[in-house]
Residue, then its C-alpha position, 0 to 999 in steps of 0.5 A: m671465440g668458440p667454447f673449445e678455443m675459451v676452455v684452452a684459454i682458461v686452462a692456459i690462464t690457470a696454469i700460466a697464473s699457477i707457475v707465477r704463484a710458485k716462482y713468487g712464493v705465494v702460497r694459498r692457505d684456507k682463505g686467501e693467499e700469503f706470501v711466503a718469504r724465501g729467506p737464506d737457508p742455513e743448510a744450504d750455506r753449510l753445503r756451500a761450504e762442505l763443496k767449497a772444502l772438497k773442492d780444495r782438496v780435489a784441487v790439492l790432489e790433482r796437484l799432488a798427481t802431477d807433482g814429484s814422489s817426495a812432494l807428493e809424501r809431504e802434501f799427504e802428511k799435511l793432509r793427515d796432520r790437518d784432519 
């Protein structure tokens, strides 16, 4: 193996190692490495709940657009009362 191939191999190994560290949450701090546990994110949970609520509302609006006009008026009243 020549010097060029060795440099390429070292760079490739370093890149792969940094990708693996990032994937598993290993963070380098001062002297040594520390594992950072990734727990549930309350902000992500809140956003998921909000997204679910918005999807439900869109489903209702899609159903309203295909129903008759009297059903449409009743559903709009339900939505106004809900907020």
